[in-house]
Each structure stands twice: as structure tokens, then as C-alpha cells.
N, C-alpha and C positions, 0 to 999 in steps of 0.2 A: 461441303460449298451451300450456302443459304440462298433461298430463294428470296424475291425482292419482297414479296407477303410475308415471308420469316423476319426480314430485317427491319420492315415497317412496325410489327410487333414488338421486337426486341427495343426499335426506337421509341416508341411508344413509354415503354418499361424504364428505359433509360432516360430522357426526358422526363419524366413524371420523378424520379428521384434528384436531377439535378436540379432541375427547375422548380422543385417543390410545387407543383401544381399539376392537377390530374390529366394527363392528355390521352388516357384509354379512348376515350369516347372521341377523338380530335380526325376529323375527315382527312383522309392523304392528301388532299390537293388544298386544304384549308391553311390559310397563314398560321406558322407558330409564333412570330412576334417574338422572337426573342433578342434579346440586349446586349451587348457585347460579352458582358461578364458571364451570361450563360453560355454564351456560343464558345467561350473560352475554358469555363468546365466541360461542357459537351466534348469539347475536341479532346481533351485530357480523358476522361471517362469513355469515348469511344473508340481511344487509340487502345486502351486496356481493354479495354472488352472483344474488340475483334482484333485485337494483336497486331496492328498496322501503324502508321506513321502518315501522320497529316501534316503536311507542308503548310503550315496558316498562312506563310508569308504571300504563298500566289494561290490562296483558296479564295473562290471565287465567292462573294458574300450572299449570293442566291441560293448557294446550294442550302442554305438553311432556312428559306423560305417555306418551303412544305417537306412533309414527311417524304413524299414522293419523288422530290428532289434530294433530299439526304439520303435516303435510300436507294436511288441511282448512284450517288456519290460513291458511298459505303461499298455497295457492290462492285463498284468497279477498283478500289481500291483492295478487296478479299481477293477478287478474282486474278489480280494482278502478282499479290503475295502468294498465291498457290501454287 
């Protein structure tokens, strides 16, 4: 099981890989400004990294607003799958 802080660090690395922009210094509450293509690519990568299934149809777009929001969502899915 991962802590939220560990998930945020992992998300920074994953975002940097997917979006091709450095997210290492992005504050956890700072807007990520992801477009729809980045979000789709990120969903695919997160499913692989965390071995989870993300229902993109029912996914609230605000999940992608900040690292904190995204980490909270991922943490919930990871805990459900345990």
C-alpha cells in the first residue's frame, strides 16, 4: 500500500514521462493544466503503473486538476484493489 506522499512522487514522474514536461517541482495544489490527450495518455499509464482499472466514462474531470486530487483518487483505487 502506498501513502499519498509516495503516490504524489510517483505521479510527478509519470506526468513528466507522459506529458514530456518537468513536473518534479510542481506543488501538490498547483493546477496541472492537462489537455484531454494528456489525460487519456495519463489514464493508460496509471492503469499500468498501479495495476488498476480507471472508468474514464464516470471519471470527474476535476480529478486531474492537481496532484493532490489525482493522488487521492489513485489512493482510493489502489486501496479498493487490495
